[in-house]
N, C-alpha and C positions, 0 to 999 in steps of 0.2 A: 043578688049577691054583689057586694061591693068589689071593686078592683083595687089592688095594691100594685102600682106601677113604680118600678125602681130602676134607676140608672145605676148599673153595677160599678162604673168607673168611680173610684175614690169613695164609694159607699161600702161595697163588699170587698173590693179588690183595690190595693194601693197602687201607687205609681210604678212600683217594681213588679207588678203582676202577682203579688202575694196577698193572701187573705188578710183582711184587717181584723184586729181583735174583736171578738163578739159576733163576727159574721155568721158563723154556723148557728149559734144560739138564736140570733135574730131571725134567720131564715126558718129555723125550726118552729119558732113562735108563729111566723106568718103562715107556714104550711098547716099548722094546727088550727088556725082561725078560719072562719067561714068567708073566705075571699078568694078571688081569682088572682093569682100572682103572675104579674107580667114583668119580665126583665128586659132591659134595653141597654144599648151601649152606643155612644157616639163613634166608637172606634170600628164599628162594623160587625157584621154577622159572624165572621170567623173568630174575632176576639170575644164576642158574646158567648159563642159556643165554648171556647176555652175557659172563660170565666165561670160559666155555668157548671162546667165539669169539676171545677174546684169546690163547688158548693155541694156536690152530691156525696 
């Protein structure tokens, strides 16, 4: 199974901590595909947890 590794900063979440246009749709497509989704953030684990909660 392939991996999809995504840095959430400025990909799914903008510089103000808001979801970027199309983020939910893109994530839904990735979840439906046969891949393991791996999210990362240079801002650290706490920020990644917050960002991930926006995508649920």
